[in-house]
Backbone as a ProteinNet text record, in pm:
[ID]
protein_1_A
[PRIMARY]
MSDEVSTPAELRPALEAVLMVADQPLDALTLASAVGHSVDEVQAALAALAAEYAEQGRGFELRNVAGGWRYYTREEYAGVVEAFVLEGQQARLTQAALETLAVVAYKQPVSRARVSAIRGVNVDGVMRTLLTRGLVEEAGQDTETGANQYRTTSYFLERIGVTSLEDLPELAPYLPDMDDLEDELTAMAQPSEPPVSPQTPTHTPAPDQEHQA
[TERTIARY]
11615.9	11748.8	11777	11896.6	11931	11938.5	11900.4	11907.2	12048.8	12135.6	12268.2	12356.4	12439.9	12539.2	12641.1	12659.9	12743.8	12848.1	12840.7	12934.7	13003.7	13127.1	13198.8	13124.6	13049.1	12977.3	12876.1	12825.7	12729.3	12791.4	12922.9	12985.5	12979.1	13020.3	13025.7	12888	12784.7	12654.7	12599.7	12639.6	12595.7	12663.2	12791.9	12865.3	12808.5	12776.4	12720.8	12586.5	12506.8	12372.4	12384.4	12478.1	12494.1	12550.6	12653.5	12715.6	12619.5	12524.4	12435	12343.2	12313.2	12218.6	12291.3	12422.4	12497.8	12505.3	12486.7	12490.7	12625.7	12722.5	12857	12956.4	13083.6	13181.4	13175.1	13188.1	13183.5	13319.6	13370.5	13497.8	13474	13587.3	13579	13518	13544.4	13490.2	13338.2	13287.7	13141.5	13077.4	13139.8	13086.8	13095.2	13206.1	13216	13108.2	13075.5	12968.9	12832.9	12812.7	12687.8	12664	12769.8	12749.8	12791.5	12843.4	12871.9	12995	13094.6	13225.5	13335.7	13456.4	13566.4	13616.4	13690.9	13742.7	13833.9	13919	14010.8	13937.7	13828	13750.5	13682.2	13632.9	13563.2	13667.9	13782.8	13882.5	13922.9	13941	13975.7	13865.9	13738.9	13629.4	13609.5	13628.8	13617.5	13723.6	13844.3	13951	13919.7	13865	13829.8	13713.7	13618.4	13507.6	13557.8	13641.4	13698.1	13774.9	13853.3	13927.6	13833.1	13730.1	13636.4	13562.9	13517.6	13450.4	13540.7	13664.2	13761.3	13788.8	13799.8	13825.7	13708.2	13588.8	13468.1	13430.1	13500.3	13475.3	13336.8	13294	13164.8	13161.7	13041.4	13029.4	13048.4	13068.6	13097.4	13213.3	13267.2	13380	13365.8	13438.4	13438.6	13567.4	13565.4	13687.6	13695.7	13821.3	13848.9	13896.7	13811.4	13847.4	13829.2	13935.6	13935.4	13895.2	13950.1	13923.4	13791	13709	13582.3	13558	13473.1	13446	13310.7	13305.1	13179.3	13181.3	13065.6	13058.5	13063.7	13137.3	13147	13129.9	13088.6	13087.7	13228.1	13250.1	13386.7	13416	13538.8	13576.5	13553.2	13577.7	13559.5	13415.1	13320.4	13178.7	13121.4	13212	13168.9	13093.1	13132.8	13061.5	12916.7	12897	12763.3	12674.7	12728.8	12651.6	12623.2	12722.4	12702.3	12591.4	12592.8	12487.9	12350.1	12343.7	12217	12167.5	12254.7	12215.7	12175	12251.8	12217.4	12083.4	12058.3	11931.3	11818.5	11845.8	11744.7	11711.7	11807.2	11781.1	11670.9	11660.2	11562	11422.9	11421.6	11297.8	11219.7	11093.9	11013.1	11047.8	11030.3	11063.1	10964.9	11017.2	10931.9	10854.8	10752.1	10675	10766.4	10862.9	10951.1	11031.4	11077.2	11155.8	11072	10945.7	10859.5	10826.8	10804.8	10779.4	10900.7	11018.5	11144.3	11165.5	11141.6	11158.7	11063.6	10938.6	10842.1	10885.3	10943.1	10991.2	11105	11198.9	11308	11253.9	11155.2	11103.8	11038.2	10967.6	10893.2	10967.3	11074.1	11149	11292.1	11329.6	11465.2	11510.6	11642.6	11743.9	11723.1	11744.3	11716.3	11818	11853.9	11950.1	11884.3	11965.3	11906.2	11843	11906.1	11852.2	11714.7	11691.9	11556.3	11455.1	11500.7	11408.4	11370.7	11466.8	11441.3	11345.9	11359.1	11274.4	11129.1	11115.9	10977.2	10914.4	10992.3	10933.7	10926.7	11007.9	11007.6	11087.2	11169.1	11256.2	11385.9	11489.6	11617.4	11605	11655.4	11638.3	11774.2	11878.3	12012	12012.3	11959.3	11957.3	11869.5	11758.6	11669.7	11731.9	11798	11864.2	11975.5	12048.6	12154.6	12093.9	11976.6	11909.2	11869.4	11812.8	11769.2	11889.2	12002.4	12121.9	12172.2	12177.4	12229.4	12142.5	12013.9	11921.1	11911.1	11987.2	11993	11871.6	11793.6	11670.1	11698.2	11797.5	11834.9	11989.1	12040.5	12180.9	12217	12345	12389.7	12376.7	12340.3	12318.9	12388.9	12518.3	12595.1	12570.1	12607.7	12598	12513	12448.3	12371.7	12465.6	12440	12533.9	12537.9	12428.9	12425.5	12487.2	12451.6	12494.4	12613.3	12635.2	12739.3	12700.7	12574.6	12526.6	12506.1	12534	12507.9	12358.1	12327.2	12189.5	12162.1	12031.1	12000.4	11882.2	11878.7	11771.3	11740.2	11625.5	11594.5	11672.4	11680.2	11757.2	11662.8	11724.5	11648.4	11591.5	11662.1	11612	11481.5	11475.1	11350.8	11234.6	11260.8	11151.7	11113.9	11212.4	11185.8	11101.8	11132.8	11060.1	10914.9	10886.9	10750.6	10674.9	10748.1	10675.8	10648.9	10733	10710	10839.9	10827.6	10943.3	11012.8	10944.3	11007.3	10940.9	11005.4	10946.3	10814.1	10799.6	10676.3	10553.8	10579.2	10468.5	10427.5	10496.2	10459.2	10318.5	10246.4	10117.1	10130.6	10027.3	10033.4	10016.1	10130.1	10126.1	10208.1	10292.6	10376.9	10303.1	10186.1	10118.1	10083.2	10081.4	10045.7	10170.3	10291.6	10409.5	10438.8	10491.2	10514.7	10622.4	10604.6	10710	10825.7	10947.9	11067.2	11066.5	11021.4	11022.4	10931.5	10807.3	10708.9	10764.6	10827.6	10881.4	10986.4	11077.9	11184.8	11130.2	11021.4	10956.1	10897.8	10835.1	10778.2	10884.6	10993.3	11106.1	11165.4	11181.1	11234.4	11140.1	11007.4	10910.4	10916.9	10927.1	10933.2	11054	11165.5	11288.7	11291.2	11193.8	11189.9	11146.1	11218	11173	11040.9	10956.5	10826.9	10837.4	10746.4	10750.7	10716.1	10786.4	10758.1	10623.7	10547	10418.6	10427.4	10324.1	10322.2	10273.5	10349.6	10309.6	10187.5	10090.6	9971.4	9997.7	10114	10146.4	10211.5	10258.3	10325	10263.1	10141.4	10075.6	10154.5	10154.5	10227.5	10151.4	10017.4	9941.4	9809.1	9745.2	9617.6	9508.5	9417.2	9312.3	9212.2	9151.6	9049.4	8928.5	8856.5	8742.5	8642.4	8616.3	8516.8	8572.7	8697.6	8762.5	8788.7	8782.9	8824.6	8747.9	8616.7	8538	8500.3	8567	8541.7	8601.4	8533.8	8579.3	8705.8
1190.7	1247.3	1314.8	1295.6	1352.9	1503.4	1570.9	1717.9	1766.1	1673.4	1712.6	1762.3	1858.7	1907.8	1798.4	1751.7	1633.3	1651.3	1758.5	1777.7	1911.3	1919.4	2052	2164.5	2136.3	2237.5	2307.1	2239.7	2296.5	2364	2344.6	2393.7	2544.4	2621.4	2763.9	2830.4	2794.4	2855.6	2813.1	2693.7	2653.2	2737.6	2765.1	2852	2988.4	3041.8	3178	3184.3	3079.7	3078.2	3077.6	2998.3	2995.5	3123.6	3174.7	3301.6	3419	3414.2	3520.2	3536.9	3430.7	3439.2	3432.2	3420.2	3409.5	3546.6	3546.7	3673.2	3691	3609	3618.4	3545.1	3573.4	3502.1	3350.1	3272.3	3124.6	3067.6	2972.8	2913	2802.5	2756.2	2657.5	2524.6	2489	2359.5	2366.1	2478.5	2496.2	2497.7	2566.9	2573.3	2436.1	2362.7	2229.1	2136.9	2145.2	2064.7	2105.2	2230.9	2277.4	2239.4	2238	2213.6	2071.9	1992.4	1854.2	1828.9	1916	1899.4	1896.2	1854.8	1853.5	1996.9	2012.8	2143.8	2197.9	2111.5	2156.4	2208.4	2139.1	2184.9	2319.1	2332.6	2460.4	2573.1	2549.7	2658.4	2705.2	2607.9	2641.5	2721	2679.2	2746.9	2887.6	2907.7	3037.2	3133.1	3085.3	3166.4	3203.1	3109.1	3133.7	3234.4	3226.3	3320.2	3464.6	3470.1	3601.8	3663.4	3585.5	3632.9	3674.3	3595.7	3623.4	3753.7	3778.8	3904.4	4022.7	4009.8	4119.8	4146.8	4040	4055.5	4118.7	4087.3	4141.2	4283.1	4326.2	4460.2	4472.3	4363.9	4367	4475	4510.5	4605.7	4546.8	4419	4351.7	4259.5	4213.3	4122.9	4017.2	3907.3	3797.2	3801	3818.5	3831	3721.1	3684	3590.6	3673.3	3694.8	3783.5	3704.4	3705.9	3637.6	3492.7	3425.3	3284.9	3246.4	3345.8	3316.3	3400.8	3346.6	3412	3483.3	3603.4	3679.3	3780.3	3818.7	3922.5	4061.2	4151.4	4287.3	4382.5	4504.8	4604	4642.5	4654.2	4692.2	4837.7	4858.8	4983.5	5105.5	5094.6	5211.8	5257.3	5172.5	5209.6	5246.8	5263.8	5292.5	5430	5523.9	5654.9	5639.4	5556.2	5534.5	5470.6	5368.3	5301.8	5391.5	5472.4	5568.3	5669.5	5717.9	5813.8	5751.8	5627.4	5552.6	5534.7	5490.6	5464.4	5593.4	5703.1	5825.1	5883.6	5866.1	5908.9	5830.7	5700.9	5613.3	5651.4	5715	5755.9	5859.6	5936.3	6043.1	5995.6	5875.8	5824.5	5744.9	5723.4	5644.6	5499.9	5418.8	5276	5210.3	5114.2	5036.7	4938.5	4876.1	4772.9	4658.3	4621.7	4513.2	4546.3	4668.2	4714.8	4716	4761.5	4758.4	4620.1	4526.4	4388.1	4326.9	4354.2	4299.2	4357	4486.1	4555.1	4495.4	4465.8	4406.5	4268.3	4187.8	4055.8	4070.5	4160.9	4180.7	4228.4	4319.5	4373.7	4265.9	4174.3	4074.9	3947.8	3921.4	3797.7	3816.4	3940.7	3969.8	3900.8	3866.5	3880.7	3768.9	3802.9	3709	3726	3617.7	3625.5	3661.6	3705.8	3735.8	3616.2	3498.7	3375.7	3347.6	3364.9	3338.2	3442.7	3568.1	3670.5	3635.6	3594.8	3555.6	3438	3342.2	3222.8	3262.2	3355.4	3400.9	3474.5	3563.9	3645.4	3568.9	3467.6	3387.6	3446.6	3552.1	3615.1	3651.7	3673.7	3718	3861	3886.1	4021.2	4091.8	4046.2	4109	4257.2	4290.8	4431.2	4517.8	4466.6	4541.1	4558.3	4451.7	4460.4	4564.7	4569.9	4672	4814.9	4833.7	4961.9	4995.5	4899.2	4920.6	4948.1	4876.8	4905.7	5045.5	5085.3	5216.7	5329.4	5301.8	5407.2	5402.8	5311.1	5307.6	5250.9	5173.4	5117.1	4973.6	4906.6	4779.4	4781.4	4689.7	4680	4536.3	4508.1	4371	4342.6	4215.6	4174.8	4042.4	4033.9	3911.8	3804.1	3680.6	3569.7	3457.7	3386.8	3268.5	3162	3110.4	3009.5	2881.1	2847.8	2723.7	2735.2	2841.1	2854.9	2950.3	3038.9	3137.6	3258.7	3259.5	3369.5	3492.4	3613	3738.1	3752.7	3804.5	3831.6	3983.3	4019.7	4159.2	4190.8	4318.6	4368.2	4511.7	4559.6	4698.8	4790.8	4917.9	5016.7	5108.2	5189.1	5287.4	5393.2	5418.9	5508.8	5454.8	5323.6	5258.6	5295	5275.8	5302.2	5452.4	5536.2	5677.2	5712.8	5649.2	5681.5	5632.7	5523.9	5474.7	5525.4	5600.6	5666.5	5578.9	5483.1	5400.6	5403.5	5367.4	5372.1	5239.5	5129.5	4998.2	4899.6	4786.7	4681.6	4626.8	4634.7	4586.4	4669.3	4789	4871.3	4845.7	4751.7	4721.2	4654.2	4671.5	4602.1	4448.5	4383.4	4239.2	4169.5	4170	4105	3975.4	3952.9	3838.6	3703.7	3685.6	3560.2	3524	3624.8	3599.9	3559.1	3569.3	3526.5	3380.8	3299.1	3159.9	3139.6	3038.2	3002.8	2944.5	2968.6	2921.6	2769.5	2702.5	2551.2	2503.5	2564.7	2524.5	2562.4	2676.4	2718.4	2625.1	2584.3	2493.5	2357.8	2311.7	2188.2	2194.4	2310.8	2332.4	2334.3	2401	2408.1	2271	2192.6	2055	1972.5	1984.4	1903.8	1943.5	2077.4	2125.9	2076	2052.9	2012.7	1865	1788.7	1645.8	1627.3	1543.6	1518.2	1447	1494.1	1427.7	1310	1211.7	1090.9	1128.7	1072.6	1103.9	1052.2	1126.9	1086.2	952.4	872	743.8	766.2	717.3	730.7	650	705.1	631.2	507.7	507.5	392.4	278.3	311.6	208.7	203.5	156.2	152.4	59.2	94	13.1	-111.1	-112.9	-234.5	-228.6	-340.7	-348.8	-346.9	-247.2	-242.1	-352.9	-397.2	-499.5	-443.1	-531.3	-489.9	-400.8	-427.8	-350.2	-222.9	-194	-66.2	30.8	-9	72.9	205.2	201.9	323	390.8	353.5	421.7	564.2	655.4	793.9	802.3
-9384.4	-9383.7	-9250.2	-9199	-9068	-9076.1	-8964.2	-8958.4	-8916.9	-8881.2	-8830.3	-8945.5	-8911.3	-9008.4	-9028.9	-9151.2	-9174.2	-9285.7	-9359.1	-9469.2	-9459.7	-9509.6	-9499.3	-9564.4	-9674.2	-9742.9	-9653.4	-9551	-9459.8	-9341.1	-9322.6	-9201.7	-9189.5	-9293.1	-9276.6	-9249.7	-9326.4	-9296	-9158.5	-9112.4	-8977.3	-8871.3	-8889.3	-8793.3	-8796	-8914.8	-8925.1	-8848.3	-8867.4	-8802.1	-8653.5	-8597.8	-8453.4	-8400.6	-8466.9	-8422.4	-8426.6	-8522.1	-8541.2	-8415.7	-8347.5	-8234.2	-8098.7	-8099.9	-7978	-7908.4	-7772.7	-7697.7	-7626.2	-7660.2	-7604.8	-7694.2	-7686.1	-7769.7	-7741.3	-7846.8	-7836.4	-7879.9	-7799	-7833.7	-7936.3	-7994.7	-8104.7	-8055.3	-7935.2	-7882.2	-7877.2	-7825.9	-7812.5	-7952.3	-8046.3	-8182.8	-8246	-8226.8	-8284.5	-8236.5	-8111.6	-8053.4	-8111.1	-8139.8	-8193.7	-8337.2	-8415.9	-8562.1	-8604	-8508.2	-8540	-8622.1	-8609.7	-8678.7	-8577.7	-8620	-8534.2	-8502	-8394.7	-8356.6	-8462.8	-8520.1	-8624.7	-8744.9	-8785.5	-8900.2	-8868.6	-8747.9	-8710.7	-8704.5	-8647.2	-8641.5	-8781.8	-8871.2	-9008.1	-9080.8	-9054.8	-9116.6	-9061.5	-8931.9	-8871.4	-8928.7	-8937.1	-8995.2	-9141.5	-9215.9	-9354.6	-9365.7	-9277.1	-9278.9	-9241.2	-9142.9	-9106.5	-9219.3	-9294	-9405.7	-9518.3	-9539	-9650.9	-9627.2	-9501.6	-9465.9	-9490.9	-9452.6	-9468.6	-9614.4	-9696.3	-9834.8	-9910.4	-9867.3	-9929.1	-9882	-9776.7	-9722.1	-9658.7	-9590.1	-9522.5	-9413.2	-9370.3	-9263.1	-9127.6	-9121.1	-8995.3	-9014.4	-8904.6	-8906.8	-8795.7	-8816.5	-8720.5	-8647.1	-8516.4	-8439.7	-8335.2	-8305.4	-8196.2	-8080.8	-7985.2	-7868.3	-7741.4	-7660	-7530.2	-7542.5	-7646.8	-7661.8	-7724.3	-7766.8	-7823.5	-7950.9	-8038.5	-8168.7	-8161.1	-8223.2	-8223.5	-8335.3	-8385.7	-8489.2	-8423	-8494.1	-8452	-8570	-8542.7	-8648.2	-8687.6	-8817.6	-8861.2	-8818.6	-8772.1	-8706.3	-8798.4	-8926.2	-9012.6	-9027.3	-8983.5	-8990.2	-8850.1	-8757	-8616.8	-8619.6	-8697.3	-8702	-8751.2	-8848.2	-8902.8	-8793.2	-8730.3	-8625.1	-8507.9	-8469.5	-8358.9	-8388.5	-8513.5	-8552.4	-8552.6	-8595.2	-8598.1	-8454.5	-8363.3	-8225.7	-8156	-8174.8	-8109.2	-8162.6	-8287.6	-8345.4	-8283	-8261.5	-8201.3	-8058.3	-7994.3	-7853.8	-7843.9	-7952.1	-7952.4	-8000.7	-8059	-8116.3	-8013.4	-8035.5	-7943.8	-7967	-7864.1	-7874	-7969.7	-8046.5	-8136.6	-8055.4	-8123.6	-8055.3	-8011	-8096.9	-8062.1	-7935.4	-7927	-7811.7	-7684.4	-7698.4	-7579.3	-7533.6	-7627.6	-7588.3	-7521.1	-7574.5	-7516	-7375.4	-7364.5	-7234.5	-7131.4	-7173.1	-7082.7	-7030.4	-7123.3	-7084.8	-6980.1	-7009.4	-6914	-6779.7	-6779.8	-6655	-6568.9	-6631.2	-6554.6	-6529.9	-6605.5	-6588.1	-6538.6	-6505.2	-6469	-6341.1	-6327.8	-6437.4	-6538.4	-6669.7	-6778.5	-6886.4	-6956.1	-7067.5	-7194.8	-7292.2	-7422.2	-7486.1	-7468	-7526.7	-7477	-7349.4	-7293.4	-7336.7	-7348.5	-7395.5	-7543	-7622.7	-7760.8	-7763.4	-7671	-7670	-7634.5	-7546.3	-7507	-7622.6	-7684.8	-7795.2	-7927.7	-7942.3	-8064.9	-8177.7	-8148.3	-8249	-8182.2	-8260.8	-8212.1	-8160.7	-8037.8	-7977.4	-7959.5	-8023.2	-7997.3	-8032.2	-8149.2	-8187	-8096.2	-8055.9	-7967.5	-7829.9	-7780.4	-7649.6	-7652.1	-7763.4	-7774.1	-7766.5	-7830.7	-7824.8	-7680.6	-7609.8	-7470.2	-7380.9	-7406	-7326.4	-7353.4	-7480.8	-7515.8	-7458.9	-7451.2	-7395.9	-7247.8	-7181.4	-7034.7	-6968.7	-7043.7	-6985.6	-6926.6	-6977	-6918.6	-6898.3	-6814.3	-6781.4	-6755.2	-6762.7	-6733.1	-6582.1	-6556.4	-6415.1	-6384.4	-6424.4	-6394.4	-6498.7	-6465.6	-6557.9	-6499.1	-6587.2	-6547.9	-6497.5	-6378.1	-6318.8	-6396.5	-6471.5	-6545.7	-6684	-6754.4	-6897.6	-6915.1	-6817.9	-6830.2	-6914.6	-6961.7	-7049.2	-6965.7	-7024.2	-6957.6	-6928.7	-6812.3	-6772.5	-6769.3	-6783.6	-6790.3	-6696.9	-6654.9	-6570.6	-6608.7	-6561	-6587.5	-6492.3	-6531.1	-6452.9	-6375.3	-6288.7	-6213	-6309.7	-6424.6	-6522.3	-6587.8	-6602.3	-6650.4	-6556.9	-6425.6	-6328.2	-6333.7	-6346.7	-6355.7	-6478.2	-6590.7	-6715.2	-6710.2	-6643.9	-6636.2	-6515.4	-6430	-6317.3	-6197	-6169.7	-6047.6	-5968.1	-5839.4	-5750.7	-5735.9	-5763.4	-5750.7	-5843.8	-5866.6	-5953.3	-5898.6	-5767.1	-5705.6	-5753.4	-5800.8	-5847.9	-5987.7	-6058.4	-6197.4	-6201.1	-6307.6	-6318.8	-6314	-6268.7	-6255.3	-6392.2	-6469.4	-6600.9	-6596.4	-6498.9	-6496.5	-6512.7	-6452.4	-6470.1	-6614.1	-6705.1	-6842	-6925.3	-6867.5	-6938.2	-6902.2	-6995.2	-6971.2	-6865.1	-6779.2	-6684.9	-6758.1	-6709.7	-6780	-6792.5	-6690.5	-6695.9	-6804	-6806.6	-6911.8	-7047.5	-7059.8	-7187	-7239.1	-7148.3	-7192.1	-7230.2	-7160.2	-7197.3	-7337.3	-7366.4	-7501.1	-7609.3	-7581.1	-7679.6	-7705.2	-7590.7	-7610.8	-7695	-7666.5	-7749.5	-7893.7	-7920.1	-8055.5	-8126	-8052.4	-8111	-8148.5	-8090.1	-8122.8	-8266	-8344.2	-8481.3	-8490.5	-8576.3	-8589.3	-8680.5	-8665.9	-8745	-8888	-8986	-9126.5	-9165.4	-9252.5	-9294.8	-9374.5	-9357.2	-9430.1	-9571.8	-9663.8	-9804.7	-9840.7	-9913.3	-9943.2	-10027.9	-10104.4	-10186.9	-10105.6	-9980.7	-9904	-9763.9	-9749.4	-9616.9	-9525.6	-9396.9	-9299.7	-9262.4	-9282.6	-9250	-9332.3	-9340.1	-9411.4	-9311.3	-9310.8	-9209.3	-9229.6	-9118.3	-9124.3	-9198.6	-9268.6	-9349.8	-9274.6	-9149.5	-9074	-9017.7	-9048.7	-9001.7	-9111.6	-9237.6	-9345.5	-9356.7	-9327.8	-9347.5	-9217.3	-9111.1	-8986.9	-8991.2	-8917.6	-8913.3	-8831.1
[MASK]
+++++++++++++++++++++++++++++++++++++++++++++++++++++++++++++++++++++++++++++++++++++++++++++++++++++++++++++++++++++++++++++++++++++++++++++++++++++++++++++++++++++++++++++++++++++++++++++++++++++++++++++++++++++

């Protein structure tokens, strides 16, 4: 069975999955290409999702801002989010935050998507924490993908007690090269051949091969 999204019933969850990992607003054409549906179907589904979230009173909402769709915290819960973020500023960084910060430090400038690929998990929430605490900042956009890029700040250097990035420990060689990483991700994305059923062998082995190891 094909892995492509092919029926309307799959459209909404597919859009939610893509929007959940997006690090910038996505237009309907980009989303349509990602989920394998027409632009009209995608636009209708996005509007329906936005209305559904509003009707259910979710803590987040789906907005169309500057020609692109993205999830945002609902305005009436801004105080709760602010209190959570400010409290987090006083707390020590989690292991996830430290790992994410290390990737940014050694691979900067780097997009959220690439940091997520290196760590193997979505880092949107952790990156927001690092941005709020002044440890990372935006550093323009990737010329190929248009994604926002990030780098460490002078405050980061101050906190770890060094004067420049050249003073960081030599850990970069242990992180995967971007070219190698992208090759691995491409290989992982290739569909594997389905296993051969024991009831339907593809060929009959020669008698002298049947019991070979």
